[in-house]
FIKOLZA-1660 file (N, C-alpha, C; in steps of 0.1 Angstrom, whole numbers, plus 5000, padded with zeros to 4 digits):
% residues 101
   i   px   py   pz ch aa at
   1 5451 1560 8619  A  M  N
   1 5443 1559 8631  A  M CA
   1 5437 1545 8632  A  M  C
   2 5437 1540 8644  A  D  N
   2 5431 1527 8647  A  D CA
   2 5416 1529 8646  A  D  C
   3 5409 1519 8639  A  K  N
   3 5395 1520 8637  A  K CA
   3 5387 1520 8650  A  K  C
   4 5393 1515 8661  A  A  N
   4 5386 1515 8674  A  A CA
   4 5388 1528 8682  A  A  C
   5 5395 1538 8676  A  L  N
   5 5397 1551 8683  A  L CA
   5 5391 1562 8675  A  L  C
   6 5386 1572 8682  A  L  N
   6 5380 1584 8676  A  L CA
   6 5388 1596 8680  A  L  C
   7 5392 1604 8670  A  D  N
   7 5399 1617 8673  A  D CA
   7 5389 1628 8676  A  D  C
   8 5391 1634 8688  A  I  N
   8 5382 1644 8693  A  I CA
   8 5390 1656 8699  A  I  C
   9 5383 1667 8702  A  Q  N
   9 5389 1678 8710  A  Q CA
   9 5380 1680 8722  A  Q  C
  10 5386 1684 8733  A  V  N
  10 5379 1688 8745  A  V CA
  10 5384 1702 8748  A  V  C
  11 5374 1711 8749  A  V  N
  11 5377 1726 8750  A  V CA
  11 5371 1731 8763  A  V  C
  12 5379 1739 8770  A  Y  N
  12 5374 1746 8782  A  Y CA
  12 5380 1760 8783  A  Y  C
  13 5371 1770 8784  A  A  N
  13 5375 1784 8784  A  A CA
  13 5377 1789 8798  A  A  C
  14 5389 1793 8802  A  L  N
  14 5391 1799 8815  A  L CA
  14 5390 1814 8813  A  L  C
  15 5389 1823 8823  A  P  N
  15 5388 1837 8821  A  P CA
  15 5400 1843 8812  A  P  C
  16 5412 1838 8814  A  N  N
  16 5423 1844 8806  A  N CA
  16 5430 1834 8797  A  N  C
  17 5424 1822 8794  A  N  N
  17 5430 1812 8787  A  N CA
  17 5420 1802 8781  A  N  C
  18 5423 1796 8770  A  I  N
  18 5414 1785 8765  A  I CA
  18 5422 1773 8764  A  I  C
  19 5417 1762 8770  A  L  N
  19 5424 1749 8769  A  L CA
  19 5418 1741 8758  A  L  C
  20 5426 1737 8749  A  V  N
  20 5422 1728 8738  A  V CA
  20 5430 1716 8738  A  V  C
  21 5423 1704 8741  A  I  N
  21 5430 1692 8742  A  I CA
  21 5426 1683 8731  A  I  C
  22 5436 1679 8722  A  D  N
  22 5433 1669 8712  A  D CA
  22 5436 1655 8718  A  D  C
  23 5427 1646 8716  A  C  N
  23 5429 1633 8721  A  C CA
  23 5422 1622 8713  A  C  C
  24 5425 1610 8716  A  S  N
  24 5418 1598 8710  A  S CA
  24 5411 1591 8721  A  S  C
  25 5399 1587 8718  A  V  N
  25 5391 1579 8728  A  V CA
  25 5385 1567 8721  A  V  C
  26 5382 1556 8729  A  P  N
  26 5377 1544 8722  A  P CA
  26 5363 1547 8716  A  P  C
  27 5360 1541 8705  A  A  N
  27 5347 1542 8699  A  A CA
  27 5336 1538 8709  A  A  C
  28 5325 1545 8710  A  G  N
  28 5315 1542 8719  A  G CA
  28 5316 1550 8732  A  G  C
  29 5326 1558 8734  A  S  N
  29 5328 1566 8746  A  S CA
  29 5317 1577 8747  A  S  C
  30 5313 1579 8760  A  T  N
  30 5304 1590 8762  A  T CA
  30 5311 1603 8764  A  T  C
  31 5304 1614 8764  A  V  N
  31 5310 1627 8766  A  V CA
  31 5318 1627 8780  A  V  C
  32 5311 1622 8790  A  A  N
  32 5318 1622 8803  A  A CA
  32 5331 1614 8803  A  A  C
  33 5330 1602 8796  A  E  N
  33 5342 1594 8795  A  E CA
  33 5353 1601 8787  A  E  C
  34 5349 1607 8776  A  A  N
  34 5359 1614 8768  A  A CA
  34 5366 1626 8776  A  A  C
  35 5358 1633 8783  A  I  N
  35 5364 1644 8792  A  I CA
  35 5374 1638 8802  A  I  C
  36 5370 1627 8808  A  H  N
  36 5379 1621 8818  A  H CA
  36 5392 1616 8811  A  H  C
  37 5390 1610 8799  A  L  N
  37 5402 1605 8792  A  L CA
  37 5411 1616 8787  A  L  C
  38 5405 1628 8785  A  S  N
  38 5413 1639 8780  A  S CA
  38 5423 1644 8790  A  S  C
  39 5421 1642 8803  A  G  N
  39 5429 1647 8813  A  G CA
  39 5426 1661 8817  A  G  C
  40 5414 1666 8813  A  L  N
  40 5410 1680 8816  A  L CA
  40 5409 1682 8831  A  L  C
  41 5404 1672 8838  A  K  N
  41 5402 1673 8852  A  K CA
  41 5415 1675 8860  A  K  C
  42 5426 1670 8855  A  Q  N
  42 5439 1672 8861  A  Q CA
  42 5444 1687 8859  A  Q  C
  43 5440 1692 8847  A  K  N
  43 5444 1706 8844  A  K CA
  43 5435 1717 8851  A  K  C
  44 5422 1713 8853  A  V  N
  44 5413 1721 8859  A  V CA
  44 5407 1714 8871  A  V  C
  45 5414 1713 8883  A  P  N
  45 5409 1705 8894  A  P CA
  45 5395 1708 8899  A  P  C
  46 5391 1721 8898  A  D  N
  46 5378 1724 8903  A  D CA
  46 5367 1723 8893  A  D  C
  47 5369 1717 8881  A  L  N
  47 5360 1714 8871  A  L CA
  47 5348 1706 8876  A  L  C
  48 5336 1712 8874  A  R  N
  48 5324 1704 8878  A  R CA
  48 5316 1701 8866  A  R  C
  49 5315 1689 8863  A  L  N
  49 5307 1685 8851  A  L CA
  49 5292 1683 8855  A  L  C
  50 5284 1691 8849  A  E  N
  50 5270 1691 8853  A  E CA
  50 5262 1690 8840  A  E  C
  51 5250 1684 8841  A  E  N
  51 5241 1684 8829  A  E CA
  51 5238 1698 8825  A  E  C
  52 5238 1700 8812  A  G  N
  52 5236 1714 8807  A  G CA
  52 5248 1722 8805  A  G  C
  53 5259 1718 8810  A  L  N
  53 5271 1726 8809  A  L CA
  53 5282 1719 8800  A  L  C
  54 5277 1711 8791  A  V  N
  54 5286 1705 8781  A  V CA
  54 5279 1705 8767  A  V  C
  55 5286 1706 8757  A  G  N
  55 5281 1707 8743  A  G CA
  55 5290 1702 8733  A  G  C
  56 5285 1699 8721  A  I  N
  56 5294 1696 8710  A  I CA
  56 5290 1706 8699  A  I  C
  57 5301 1713 8695  A  Y  N
  57 5299 1724 8685  A  Y CA
  57 5287 1733 8689  A  Y  C
  58 5287 1738 8701  A  S  N
  58 5277 1748 8707  A  S CA
  58 5263 1742 8708  A  S  C
  59 5261 1729 8707  A  Q  N
  59 5248 1723 8709  A  Q CA
  59 5249 1715 8722  A  Q  C
  60 5241 1719 8732  A  K  N
  60 5241 1712 8744  A  K CA
  60 5238 1697 8743  A  K  C
  61 5245 1689 8750  A  V  N
  61 5243 1674 8750  A  V CA
  61 5244 1669 8764  A  V  C
  62 5239 1657 8766  A  S  N
  62 5240 1651 8779  A  S CA
  62 5254 1645 8781  A  S  C
  63 5258 1642 8793  A  L  N
  63 5270 1636 8796  A  L CA
  63 5271 1622 8791  A  L  C
  64 5259 1616 8789  A  N  N
  64 5258 1602 8783  A  N CA
  64 5258 1601 8768  A  N  C
  65 5258 1613 8762  A  H  N
  65 5258 1613 8747  A  H CA
  65 5271 1606 8742  A  H  C
  66 5270 1598 8732  A  R  N
  66 5281 1591 8726  A  R CA
  66 5288 1600 8716  A  R  C
  67 5301 1601 8717  A  V  N
  67 5309 1609 8708  A  V CA
  67 5312 1602 8695  A  V  C
  68 5314 1610 8684  A  V  N
  68 5318 1605 8671  A  V CA
  68 5331 1611 8667  A  V  C
  69 5337 1605 8657  A  D  N
  69 5350 1610 8653  A  D CA
  69 5349 1625 8648  A  D  C
  70 5358 1633 8653  A  G  N
  70 5358 1647 8650  A  G CA
  70 5351 1657 8659  A  G  C
  71 5344 1651 8669  A  D  N
  71 5336 1660 8678  A  D CA
  71 5345 1669 8685  A  D  C
  72 5340 1681 8688  A  R  N
  72 5346 1691 8697  A  R CA
  72 5337 1693 8709  A  R  C
  73 5342 1687 8720  A  I  N
  73 5334 1687 8732  A  I CA
  73 5337 1700 8739  A  I  C
  74 5327 1708 8743  A  E  N
  74 5329 1721 8750  A  E CA
  74 5324 1720 8764  A  E  C
  75 5332 1723 8773  A  C  N
  75 5328 1723 8787  A  C CA
  75 5325 1738 8791  A  C  C
  76 5313 1741 8795  A  Y  N
  76 5309 1755 8798  A  Y CA
  76 5310 1757 8813  A  Y  C
  77 5314 1770 8817  A  R  N
  77 5314 1774 8831  A  R CA
  77 5300 1780 8834  A  R  C
  78 5296 1778 8847  A  P  N
  78 5283 1784 8850  A  P CA
  78 5284 1799 8849  A  P  C
  79 5272 1806 8846  A  V  N
  79 5272 1820 8845  A  V CA
  79 5274 1826 8859  A  V  C
  80 5283 1836 8859  A  S  N
  80 5287 1842 8872  A  S CA
  80 5278 1854 8876  A  S  C
  81 5271 1860 8866  A  A  N
  81 5263 1871 8868  A  A CA
  81 5250 1870 8860  A  A  C
  82 5239 1874 8865  A  D  N
  82 5227 1874 8857  A  D CA
  82 5227 1884 8846  A  D  C
  83 5226 1879 8833  A  P  N
  83 5227 1889 8822  A  P CA
  83 5218 1900 8823  A  P  C
  84 5206 1898 8828  A  K  N
  84 5196 1909 8829  A  K CA
  84 5200 1920 8838  A  K  C
  85 5206 1916 8850  A  V  N
  85 5211 1925 8859  A  V CA
  85 5223 1933 8854  A  V  C
  86 5232 1926 8847  A  V  N
  86 5243 1933 8841  A  V CA
  86 5239 1943 8830  A  V  C
  87 5229 1939 8822  A  R  N
  87 5224 1949 8812  A  R CA
  87 5217 1961 8818  A  R  C
  88 5210 1958 8829  A  Q  N
  88 5203 1969 8836  A  Q CA
  88 5213 1979 8842  A  Q  C
  89 5223 1974 8848  A  R  N
  89 5234 1983 8853  A  R CA
  89 5241 1991 8843  A  R  C
  90 5243 1985 8831  A  R  N
  90 5249 1992 8820  A  R CA
  90 5240 2004 8815  A  R  C
  91 5227 2001 8814  A  V  N
  91 5217 2011 8810  A  V CA
  91 5217 2023 8820  A  V  C
  92 5217 2019 8833  A  E  N
  92 5217 2029 8844  A  E CA
  92 5229 2038 8843  A  E  C
  93 5241 2032 8841  A  K  N
  93 5253 2039 8840  A  K CA
  93 5253 2049 8828  A  K  C
  94 5248 2045 8817  A  K  N
  94 5247 2054 8805  A  K CA
  94 5237 2065 8808  A  K  C
  95 5226 2063 8815  A  R  N
  95 5217 2073 8818  A  R CA
  95 5223 2084 8827  A  R  C
  96 5231 2079 8837  A  K  N
  96 5237 2088 8846  A  K CA
  96 5248 2097 8839  A  K  C
  97 5255 2090 8830  A  T  N
  97 5265 2097 8822  A  T CA
  97 5259 2108 8814  A  T  C
  98 5248 2105 8807  A  K  N
  98 5240 2115 8799  A  K CA
  98 5235 2126 8807  A  K  C
  99 5230 2123 8819  A  A  N
  99 5224 2133 8828  A  A CA
  99 5235 2143 8833  A  A  C
 100 5247 2139 8834  A  N  N
 100 5258 2147 8838  A  N CA
 100 5264 2156 8827  A  N  C
 101 5260 2154 8815  A  L  N
 101 5266 2162 8804  A  L CA
 101 5260 2175 8803  A  L  C
% end
């Protein structure tokens, strides 16, 4: 490995698939630059990089965070449903099922 390059992974989970891209980026690259260099945007054209939706090993980081060798950059999708509402619906469904028994 060239000393000026860092080996990293960029990961993005789709509903039915997980994209894992192994790539090398120049030392000093930011998370945003690393994602761009990985080619993820070409594979996921509607990808929106926003603050709070990226992390390294499950720890949220900013897009300006500098990557280090071996980092696993994770791009998160926005939550599509409010977890509280989903949980409440599940509880109501169980209650109705028990009431019908």
